[in-house]
Each structure stands twice: as C-alpha cells, then as structure tokens.
C-alpha positions in Angstrom: 232.2 212.3 119.4 229.6 214.6 118.1 228.7 218.2 119.0 231.9 219.9 120.0 231.4 222.7 122.6 233.3 226.0 122.5 232.7 226.8 126.2 234.6 224.7 128.8 235.4 222.2 126.0 232.5 219.7 126.6 231.4 217.4 123.8 228.9 214.6 123.4 229.6 211.1 122.6 226.3 209.2 122.2 224.3 209.8 125.2 227.3 210.8 127.4 228.5 214.4 127.9 232.3 214.5 128.3 233.8 217.4 130.2 237.6 217.5 130.0 238.8 220.1 132.4 242.3 221.3 131.0 243.2 223.9 133.5 243.0 224.7 137.1 239.3 225.3 138.0 237.8 228.3 139.9 234.5 229.3 141.3 233.5 231.3 138.1 234.3 228.2 135.9 232.4 225.9 138.3 229.2 228.1 138.0 229.6 227.9 134.2 230.0 224.2 134.5 226.9 223.8 136.6 224.8 225.8 134.2 226.2 224.3 130.9 226.1 220.7 132.2 222.6 220.8 133.5 221.2 222.6 130.5 222.9 220.0 128.2 221.7 217.0 130.2 218.1 218.4 130.1 218.1 219.5 126.3 220.0 216.6 124.9 218.4 213.9 127.2 222.0 212.8 128.4 222.3 209.6 130.3 225.8 210.2 131.8 228.4 212.9 132.4 232.1 212.2 132.6 234.1 215.0 134.3 237.8 214.4 133.5 240.1 216.1 136.0 243.2 214.3 135.0 244.8 217.7 134.0 243.9 219.4 137.2 246.6 219.7 139.7 244.7 221.2 142.6 241.3 219.9 143.9 240.3 221.0 147.4 237.3 220.3 149.6 235.3 223.2 148.1 235.8 222.0 144.7 234.7 218.5 145.7 231.6 220.0 147.3 230.9 221.7 143.8 231.4 218.5 141.9 229.0 216.8 144.5 226.4 219.6 143.8 226.8 219.0 140.1 226.4 215.3 140.5 223.2 215.8 142.5 221.8 218.2 139.8 222.6 215.6 137.1 220.9 212.9 139.2 217.8 215.0 139.6 217.7 215.2 135.7 217.9 211.3 135.4 221.5 211.0 134.5 224.7 209.9 136.4 227.9 211.7 136.8 231.3 210.1 137.1 234.4 212.1 138.1 237.5 210.6 136.3 241.2 211.0 136.4 241.8 212.1 140.1 245.6 211.9 140.4 247.1 209.9 143.2 248.6 212.9 145.1 245.2 214.6 145.1 243.4 211.5 146.3 245.9 211.3 149.2 245.5 215.0 150.1 241.6 214.7 149.9 241.7 211.7 152.2 243.9 213.4 154.7 241.4 216.4 154.6 238.5 214.0 155.2 236.8 215.4 152.1 233.3 213.9 151.8 233.2 212.2 148.4 230.5 209.7 149.4 228.0 211.1 147.1 230.5 211.0 144.0 231.1 208.1 141.6 234.7 208.1 140.5 236.7 206.2 138.0 240.5 206.1 137.2 240.2 206.8 133.5 237.8 208.0 130.9 237.6 204.4 129.5 236.7 203.1 132.9 234.2 205.9 133.4 232.4 205.1 130.1 232.3 201.4 131.2 230.9 202.4 134.6 228.3 204.6 133.1 227.4 201.7 130.7 227.0 199.4 133.6 224.8 201.9 135.7 222.6 202.6 132.7 222.1 198.9 132.0 221.2 198.3 135.6 218.7 201.2 135.6 217.0 199.8 132.5 217.0 196.2 134.1 215.6 197.6 137.3 212.9 199.6 135.4 212.0 196.6 133.4 211.8 194.4 136.4 209.6 197.1 138.3 207.3 197.2 135.4 207.0 193.5 135.2 206.4 193.3 138.9 203.8 196.0 138.7 201.9 194.5 135.8 201.9 191.1 137.6 200.6 192.9 140.8 197.9 194.6 138.7 196.9 191.3 137.1 196.9 189.6 140.5 194.8 192.3 141.8 192.3 192.1 139.0 192.2 188.4 139.4 191.6 188.7 143.1 189.0 191.3 142.5 187.4 189.2 139.8 187.3 186.3 142.2 185.6 188.4 144.9 183.1 189.6 142.5 182.3 186.0 141.3 181.9 184.9 145.0 179.6 187.8 145.7 177.6 187.0 142.6 177.3 183.2 143.7 176.2 184.4 147.1 173.5 186.7 145.7 172.4 183.9 143.4 172.2 181.4 146.2 170.2 183.9 148.3 167.7 184.5 145.5 167.4 180.8 144.9 166.7 180.2 148.6 164.1 183.1 148.6 162.5 181.6 145.5 162.4 178.2 147.0 161.0 179.4 150.3 158.4 181.5 148.4 157.2 178.4 146.4 156.4 176.4 149.6 
C-alpha cells in the first residue's frame, strides 16, 4: 500500500487505486473524485479502481449515476472500476428505486473486489494474447495464400513462355 493520498484518502496498492469513502458524499466531493481518479489512473497506469462505500449510509440514484460516470471514464483509460461495500439496506433501496446499476461492477468486500479485479485483468491479458496469436496466424495464413498465388502466377507465366518458345521453334 504505497503512495498515501491526502485528498479524499485514496492510495495505491500495486496497480490498483483504492478509494475508501469515509463520510457521506456530496456533489463537490464526487467532482473531486472524478478528477483525482482519472488523473491518477492516467498518470500511474492503474489497472483497477476500488471505490469502497462501506462507510457511506446514503447512496441515491444520482450518486449511482456519478459512480457510473467514473466507471466509464476509468474504462476509457483502460482500467476497471469496482464499487465495493454497498450495505444491504442501500441495495434494497436502490433496487426499489430501479436505479440503473447495469454498467457498474460491484463486490461485497474490498478483498472480493481485489479478487474480481485480478480475474478481470487476467482475462484481459489472456484475450489480448489470444487476439495477437489469432492475428499472427491470420497474417501468416495471408502471406502463405499470397505466396501461393504468386507462385501459381509465376508457373502460369513460365508455362506461357515455354509454350510461346516451343511454338516459335516450329
């Protein structure tokens, strides 16, 4: 747990930015969070962001929209955000309000959030590796096909020249 932050209490653990929110959160704080999180993800090449709301007693639809916006910003920078620690009573209220949380990844605890980020990062690396393997196979296949076409064309040209030469001799 390196790099302790004075503002909004965020700190970095490996390539994960942990943001424990210790008090109720208001619009001004959310604006600061957006700015600080996106700057940190970009400058420190962060792979994951954990926002811990286990100490927050009130989360409404507006705040969920703000967390969704932060998540999208983080995704655009190549990282993943996980919202952790939503209390049961808040989950019930948000469900009753039909709050749209479809774009958010959530976990019950910080530990589960770390595990989820690790799994997501591992899948990203695996998918990237597979895509590169597929692309190089495709490129190799294309080259082989191209080479075969060129060889066939050369054979045809040689056959034509041989035929012309043979006809010219008679």
